[in-house]
N, CA and C of each residue as an Amber inpcrd file, in Angstrom:
protein
   348
 122.3010000  64.3790000-108.0430000 121.3600000  63.3520000-107.9210000
 120.9740000  62.6980000-109.0770000 120.8160000  63.7980000-110.1680000
 120.1200000  63.4450000-111.6090000 121.4150000  62.3240000-111.9650000
 122.5290000  62.4400000-111.8970000 123.6350000  61.7270000-112.3310000
 123.4280000  59.9030000-112.1020000 123.4600000  59.9150000-111.1680000
 123.1700000  58.5280000-110.4040000 121.3980000  58.1750000-110.7260000
 120.6250000  58.8380000-110.8760000 119.2880000  58.4060000-111.3450000
 119.5680000  58.1430000-112.8640000 120.3000000  58.5890000-114.0770000
 120.4610000  58.4750000-115.1830000 121.6230000  57.6340000-115.4440000
 122.7240000  57.4050000-114.4910000 123.6690000  56.3840000-114.7210000
 124.9570000  57.2560000-115.5660000 125.1100000  58.3620000-115.0300000
 126.2730000  59.4640000-115.8170000 127.3390000  59.0330000-114.8610000
 127.8840000  58.0820000-114.7980000 128.8400000  57.8580000-113.8320000
 130.3760000  59.0020000-114.4720000 130.7160000  59.4190000-115.2430000
 131.6240000  60.1660000-115.3420000 131.1200000  61.5690000-114.8980000
 129.9550000  62.2720000-114.9350000 129.7620000  63.1580000-114.4720000
 129.5980000  63.0480000-113.0670000 129.2140000  61.7100000-112.1730000
 129.3260000  61.8550000-110.8260000 130.6650000  61.6780000-110.2580000
 131.7290000  60.9810000-110.9450000 133.0980000  60.8940000-110.7260000
 133.6490000  62.4760000-110.9670000 133.1700000  63.3120000-111.7180000
 133.6130000  64.6830000-111.8970000 133.1500000  65.4930000-110.4160000
 131.6770000  65.3900000-110.3460000 131.2650000  66.0480000-109.1520000
 132.1180000  65.7030000-107.9160000 132.1890000  64.2020000-107.6280000
 132.9650000  64.0390000-106.5780000 134.2840000  64.6530000-106.2870000
 135.1270000  64.5430000-107.8030000 136.3840000  65.2900000-107.6650000
 136.3250000  66.5850000-107.1370000 135.5850000  67.2790000-107.7920000
 135.3480000  68.8110000-106.9560000 134.5160000  68.5890000-105.5870000
 134.4140000  67.9310000-105.0590000 134.0630000  68.0670000-103.7950000
 132.6120000  67.7980000-103.3280000 131.7070000  67.2790000-104.4720000
 130.2060000  66.9970000-104.3790000 130.2070000  66.1530000-102.7510000
 129.0670000  66.1170000-102.2240000 128.6670000  65.4360000-100.7920000
 127.9000000  64.1500000-101.5140000 128.8100000  63.2390000-101.2500000
 128.1490000  62.2960000-101.8130000 127.1270000  61.7190000-101.3730000
 126.8580000  61.5780000 -99.9240000 125.7820000  61.6930000 -98.7680000
 124.7480000  62.5070000 -98.7710000 124.5110000  63.6550000 -99.7360000
 123.7980000  64.5050000 -99.6000000 122.2970000  63.9150000 -99.7760000
 121.2830000  64.4820000 -98.6810000 119.8330000  63.7200000 -98.4990000
 119.1830000  64.9450000 -99.3050000 117.8800000  64.4170000 -99.9680000
 116.9570000  65.3640000-100.6960000 116.0430000  65.4230000 -99.3560000
 115.6540000  66.8350000 -99.2630000 114.7910000  67.1930000 -98.3390000
 113.2140000  66.8450000 -98.4750000 112.6370000  66.2890000 -99.5500000
 111.5680000  65.8530000 -99.6720000 111.2370000  64.5840000 -99.0870000
 112.0960000  63.4720000 -99.2880000 111.9570000  62.1740000 -99.1470000
 112.9670000  61.7360000 -98.5810000 113.7690000  62.3840000 -98.3850000
 115.1130000  61.8930000 -97.3550000 115.9080000  61.0890000 -98.1210000
 115.9390000  60.6750000 -99.3740000 116.9110000  59.9810000-100.6540000
 118.0670000  60.5610000-100.7090000 119.1530000  59.4480000-100.4670000
 120.7740000  59.9150000-100.8930000 120.8450000  59.7360000-102.2670000
 121.7830000  59.9660000-102.9160000 122.3630000  59.3580000-104.0770000
 122.3340000  57.8020000-104.3040000 122.3450000  56.9240000-103.2440000
 122.5420000  55.5130000-103.5500000 121.1050000  55.0730000-103.5100000
 120.2950000  55.7440000-102.9670000 118.6560000  55.4650000-102.9050000
 118.3390000  55.7120000-104.4440000 118.6070000  56.5900000-105.0840000
 118.6260000  56.8240000-106.5340000 119.3960000  55.8200000-107.7800000
 120.6630000  55.4650000-107.4500000 121.2210000  54.4940000-108.1990000
 120.4330000  53.2900000-107.9160000 119.9830000  52.8870000-106.6510000
 119.6290000  51.8810000-106.6550000 118.0940000  51.6830000-107.1740000
 117.6350000  52.5110000-107.1530000 116.0730000  52.5740000-107.7960000
 116.1470000  52.4600000-109.3970000 117.0560000  53.1290000-109.6570000
 116.9980000  52.7940000-111.4360000 118.0120000  51.9220000-111.9750000
 118.7160000  50.9270000-110.5680000 119.4960000  49.8050000-111.5030000
 120.5840000  50.4120000-112.0870000 121.4370000  51.2630000-111.5040000
 122.7200000  52.0990000-112.0530000 123.6170000  51.5080000-110.6860000
 124.1950000  50.3120000-111.6220000 125.3430000  49.3720000-110.6910000
 126.7000000  50.2590000-110.8980000 127.0940000  51.0530000-111.9250000
 128.5930000  51.5440000-112.2210000 128.3390000  52.6510000-110.8290000
 126.9900000  53.5530000-111.0130000 126.9790000  54.4630000-109.8510000
 127.1690000  54.2120000-108.6110000 126.7310000  53.1890000-108.3800000
 126.4360000  52.4160000-106.8830000 128.1790000  52.0590000-106.6890000
 128.6550000  51.5300000-107.7060000 129.9540000  50.9490000-107.3780000
 130.9740000  52.2310000-107.2910000 130.7720000  53.3400000-107.7680000
 131.8130000  54.5760000-107.5140000 130.9610000  55.0050000-106.1460000
 130.0960000  55.3900000-105.6380000 129.9090000  55.5840000-104.6410000
 130.4770000  55.0350000-103.5830000 130.5100000  53.6560000-103.6660000
 131.0170000  52.9410000-102.6020000 132.5350000  53.2100000-102.0880000
 133.1090000  53.2160000-103.6300000 134.4380000  53.6720000-103.5700000
 134.9560000  55.0410000-103.1370000 133.8450000  55.9290000-103.2670000
 134.2620000  57.1080000-102.7340000 133.4140000  57.7150000-101.6000000
 133.2370000  56.6750000-100.5140000 132.9940000  56.3450000 -99.4070000
 131.2990000  57.0950000 -99.2760000 130.7210000  57.0140000-100.2960000
 129.2530000  57.4750000 -99.5830000 128.3910000  56.6530000 -99.0140000
 127.5510000  57.2440000 -98.1600000 126.4990000  56.0570000 -96.8980000
 125.6550000  55.0890000 -98.3200000 125.9460000  54.0090000 -97.6530000
 125.2510000  52.8900000 -98.3720000 124.0140000  52.2820000 -97.8470000
 123.7950000  52.4680000 -96.6410000 123.0270000  51.8650000 -95.9400000
 121.6740000  52.9690000 -95.0160000 122.0420000  54.5170000 -95.3790000
 121.2990000  55.1720000 -95.0760000 119.7150000  55.2120000 -94.8150000
 118.5480000  55.3950000 -94.3010000 117.1370000  55.1350000 -94.2560000
 116.6770000  56.2790000 -94.7180000 115.8210000  55.9750000 -95.9230000
 115.0650000  57.5750000 -96.2580000 113.7500000  57.8650000 -95.1490000
 113.0850000  58.9180000 -95.5410000 112.0400000  59.1970000 -94.3620000
 110.9890000  57.8430000 -94.5010000 110.6570000  57.0670000 -95.2690000
 109.9280000  55.9180000 -95.1950000 110.5200000  54.4270000 -94.5250000
 111.9240000  54.6640000 -94.0270000 112.9090000  53.8020000 -93.3730000
 113.1030000  52.8530000 -94.5860000 113.4650000  53.1780000 -95.4080000
 113.6390000  52.4090000 -96.8120000 115.5670000  52.7500000 -97.0780000
 116.3820000  51.3560000 -97.1380000 117.5140000  51.7130000 -97.3440000
 117.9690000  51.5880000 -98.8920000 119.0650000  51.7710000 -99.6180000
 119.0910000  51.6150000-101.0660000 119.1650000  50.2360000-101.4450000
 119.6570000  49.2240000-100.2910000 119.3130000  47.8360000-100.7180000
 117.8660000  47.2500000-100.6670000 117.1510000  48.0220000 -99.7990000
 115.5240000  47.6540000 -99.7260000 115.1910000  48.0020000-101.0390000
 115.5700000  49.2350000-102.0060000 115.5200000  49.6280000-102.9330000
 115.5540000  48.8220000-104.1860000 116.8170000  48.3520000-104.2010000
 116.8480000  47.6940000-104.9550000 116.2080000  46.1480000-105.1360000
 116.1030000  45.8940000-104.0350000 115.7240000  44.3430000-103.6410000
 113.8080000  44.6020000-104.2700000 113.4710000  45.6680000-103.9760000
 112.1280000  45.7270000-104.2170000 111.8160000  45.6600000-105.5800000
 112.5030000  46.6680000-106.2720000 112.7940000  46.9300000-107.7720000
 113.2540000  46.1670000-108.5810000 113.6230000  44.8360000-108.1110000
 114.2580000  43.6480000-108.7600000 115.7000000  44.2380000-109.5150000
 116.7070000  44.6730000-109.1580000 117.9210000  44.8080000-109.4420000
 118.7550000  44.1710000-108.8940000 118.8630000  43.0610000-109.3600000
 119.7310000  41.7300000-108.6830000 121.3730000  42.1040000-108.6600000
 121.7750000  42.6160000-109.5790000 123.0330000  43.1950000-109.4680000
 123.3340000  44.3870000-108.6530000 122.6480000  45.0400000-108.4230000
 122.7340000  46.2380000-106.9060000 122.6000000  46.0130000-105.9750000
 121.8050000  44.3700000-105.7650000 121.9780000  43.7280000-104.1870000
 122.9630000  43.4730000-103.9260000 123.2650000  42.4200000-104.8520000
 124.6550000  41.9230000-104.8110000 125.9680000  42.7390000-104.5240000
 125.9980000  43.7980000-105.3060000 126.9290000  44.8850000-104.7280000
 126.6740000  45.3720000-103.5480000 125.4990000  45.6450000-103.3690000
 125.1420000  46.5450000-101.9860000 125.8060000  45.1610000-100.6430000
 125.4230000  44.1100000-100.9710000 125.4360000  43.2880000 -99.6030000
 127.3720000  42.8860000 -99.9050000 127.5350000  42.9680000-100.9620000
 128.9910000  42.6500000-100.8450000 130.0870000  43.8400000-100.0880000
 129.1900000  45.3710000-100.3580000 129.9530000  46.3380000 -99.8150000
 129.5180000  46.5380000 -98.1750000 128.7080000  45.4130000 -97.7590000
 128.4020000  45.5070000 -96.3530000 127.0470000  46.6100000 -96.3030000
 126.5960000  46.9000000 -97.0090000 125.3400000  47.7250000 -96.6540000
 124.1880000  46.6910000 -95.9560000 123.3690000  47.5240000 -95.3610000
 122.3980000  46.9460000 -94.5430000 120.8770000  47.2750000 -95.0970000
 119.9060000  46.7890000 -94.5970000 118.5970000  46.9010000 -94.9740000
 117.6900000  45.8310000 -94.5170000 116.3270000  45.8180000 -94.8950000
 115.5260000  44.8950000 -94.2180000 115.7770000  43.3860000 -94.5010000
 114.9620000  42.4490000 -94.1080000 115.1720000  40.8750000 -94.5240000
 114.4530000  40.7970000 -95.9410000 115.0660000  39.8780000 -96.5690000
 114.3140000  39.9900000 -98.0370000 112.9280000  39.6400000 -98.0330000
 112.2380000  39.0330000 -97.0760000 110.9270000  38.7080000 -96.8990000
 109.9870000  39.8760000 -96.3130000 110.6030000  40.9140000 -95.9180000
 110.4680000  42.0180000 -95.5230000 110.0950000  43.1590000 -96.5040000
 110.3670000  43.1280000 -97.5350000 110.7250000  43.6250000 -98.5980000
 109.7890000  43.7370000 -99.4140000 108.6590000  44.7090000 -99.7920000
 107.8230000  44.3490000-100.7750000 107.8150000  44.3920000-102.1430000
 107.5800000  43.8640000-102.9610000 108.1040000  43.5530000-104.2990000
 107.3740000  44.2400000-105.0040000 107.8960000  45.2630000-105.7700000
 107.3890000  46.3170000-107.0810000 106.3460000  45.5910000-107.6900000
 105.4830000  46.1290000-108.0830000 104.6840000  45.7460000-109.5900000
 105.4840000  46.3690000-110.6510000 104.6060000  45.9140000-111.7100000
 105.1920000  46.4920000-112.7460000 104.4210000  48.1210000-112.8140000
 103.3510000  48.4550000-112.3540000 103.0150000  49.7700000-112.2550000
 103.8020000  50.6340000-111.3730000 104.1090000  49.9670000-110.1780000
 104.9970000  50.9630000-109.3910000 106.3500000  51.3420000-110.1680000
 106.7350000  50.0850000-110.5050000 108.0240000  50.7280000-111.6730000
 107.9140000  51.8000000-112.8400000 106.8540000  51.7740000-113.2000000
 106.6030000  52.7690000-114.2450000 106.0830000  53.6750000-113.5250000
 105.6990000  53.9020000-112.2750000 105.2410000  55.2420000-111.3620000
 106.5970000  56.0420000-111.1080000 107.7600000  54.8490000-110.8940000
 109.0240000  55.6610000-110.2140000 109.2460000  55.8900000-111.3450000
 109.5650000  55.3760000-112.3980000 110.0090000  56.3000000-113.6960000
 109.7820000  57.3780000-113.9610000 108.2100000  57.3610000-113.8610000
 107.6740000  58.8280000-114.3120000 107.7220000  60.1620000-113.3550000
 107.8930000  59.5740000-112.3190000 107.6040000  60.6340000-111.1080000
 108.5110000  61.7070000-111.3640000 109.9270000  61.6660000-111.1600000
 110.7690000  62.7410000-111.4380000 110.2660000  63.7290000-113.1900000
 109.8830000  63.1430000-114.1560000 109.8390000  63.7830000-115.0630000
 108.2600000  64.3090000-115.0780000 107.4040000  63.9250000-114.4800000
 105.8080000  64.7200000-114.3000000 105.8900000  65.0770000-112.9820000
 106.4860000  65.0210000-112.2790000 106.6430000  65.5280000-110.6670000
 105.3890000  64.8420000-109.9540000 105.3630000  63.3720000-110.1760000
 104.2070000  62.7170000-109.6810000 104.5100000  62.4880000-107.9570000
 103.5030000  62.5710000-107.1950000 103.7440000  62.4300000-105.9000000
 103.0920000  61.2250000-105.4150000 103.6570000  60.4790000-104.7220000
 102.8650000  59.1630000-104.1710000 101.8800000  59.2930000-103.3830000
């Protein structure tokens, strides 16, 4: 999951080649690697996940899809790719827009183990 969060495409490809489950779900929040790539704007990871058959429309524990995450955190290139790949999510007007504080919190959460 850290590969997708930090944009390490080669590491992700290697793990996939070795049989890693690209649809793995985090037990704490129901996030997939596609959710993390979308949250952090890692387009190349999303592209590789799509090519390797990862599920791009799975909902997390709060009902958010990777497309919802990309929209909320304003990663238009990820949104475009997910839509082109057939990913589904909420209507644009139903996705809350992240504030700058939300974005900083998302980035600091794994480092400082913050809880929402």
